[in-house]
C-alpha angles and dihedrals in degrees: 000000000000123000090250092052092047092049090051092048092050092048091050092049092049089051089057089050089053090049090064092048093250136118130222150169121223131203119197124187133189115187136182123191137184127187140175130193129187123219123181094336096314136084108274093180136024106172132173118180139169131190142173135194139173123205128196127202104192124189120194125165091348093305124116128218125182127198138154140196134202090199120072099197117120097252092052092048092048089052090049091052091051091048091053092048092049091048091051092056090063096044123097120252110265115188091195093063116095141123103257109159105095129194096347110165101177125157124183098247100191118122090191093074098050110042122161114260114214097159112137112244089235090067091051092050090049091053092048091052092046092055088066103030098048091047093050089051092064121097116279094358107139099171146015099187099162117056134132147153115216140171136182140192121199138181124194134190125190120190135165144183092265096065098269117148118168129171136198135176133178145165126212138177133193147160139198138189140182141212130211108194122191129185136148093359094308130114133200129178135188137167133188141167146214130218133194147142098250133043091234090061090069113097109191094179094056091044092051091048092050094048094045093047092058097042094046094038093055096043097097095035123138134184119277119227113282115262145095117308140180110240144194119202121210110246091254091051093046089051091051093046093049090047090063090060102030089111086079085078093049120113087194091059088047090052089052090051096239102100109107088210095049093114098032104085105131092022133101113265101160146017116303087244092065121093123165129188138178105222125193094208131035120165106262091003120155098213101062112142133147098218140031131237092286098043096260117138115272109239137188109257130198101216100171122015119190089335097313120117104236102178145339125236110269140188123191093273097052091041092053090049091056095037095244138111122277111249099210097263099121115138129193139146126203089266103038141078121251114284139151134255139163125243109224113353108219125184112204121245118253141218098269131087116233088250089058092047090053097046116126127359124329143139120260106207115203102162131042124186132198093017104164097033089052099048132081107197093194100051095029093229118142140175120182139168109245145185132192143108137298104232138190123194092343095311123113106233102172138009115239128207137156098042132130120221116206136174145106115286096209092051090044090062088062094049100069113148097184140353121206129231099230126077122227130184133216122242092267092054092226098100125058128183142149121235106290121193114207124197132213104028113164111231122193107200132128 
């Protein structure tokens, strides 16, 4: 469907919403995806898919109803509208709910995120096959069961009853691979991915080396003695750990009364070395977007400054509840209710060189297991299986496996021993942090 046709469809649907004395916002998506997987030296998957969906958040008499449709014909959209209206009748009245973003006409004007792809499919197939073949050629690798090349193109429209019409489009590409290493009756496995905006950004050799280094390096690992250890998390692990407790930044959780930081804005919640921002743009970032889930402009937000909680993430509903301004952090898909989320989470660099961060003895944790089942976002308590390396002065001296890492996340943020001066990103390029050395982690080992 062309942009003109989609705009006409959205306008017509909003007119029908007005006819029943309601208001609404609508999100429409059109997505194309392509993926390849290798299996025993041949292509095990060659998949091309496309999809579309349109989601309606309808508000009538202070009650919200949500419905979506994967068909865009008139009968399906009429049925979706009726479903949303029926759902609203059973919802409780919520005075905070309203359509508030008026006349927003934002488009994500960033050529970086939607670059033409003219790569021959033969090159893509060759990379997919290399992800498996080159891994299997390495010493002691007996399997590479998870490997893929994938790409996706998406277009999004957001419109509402107050004249808002925003548009966004992007293209992304990625790949991942895995290694199963076996030696002397032991096994070790690791997998990892890469993401980018162009095919030529993918570096299969580096990815294979990184995956193999972890799997092979951990193979002969054993538990360390139980005790309290200083620890560094790999950027991927730190992103995963923070993701378990990211709701502490949520205005929606605060509105619901379950956010442990709901009354802490303006107070210290972390070490003075910790600064955290939500940034709209990061070079090469994968979360670049001009507007939020309601059509309000995306803005850079200082969430934590020198350990002090500066603000929570708010949409128009949570902001109205607390009597403040929304800060452009609304989040919603075509199928979901209104929520909040950051753009790129960026921890500020600190006063220490990476050599200083890595001085002395510490654990470098590169794998965490059982994350969400072992984390309580309200209390902050966590207990995860973990693997990594015992290090001294930046040198790995022994692989470590079979340990459990436990602590309290909110206390951990106040127990920073050092913060590095260089920024690193996770594989998904949505999370950025320097090396951060935490103190006082409880390790259950041998």
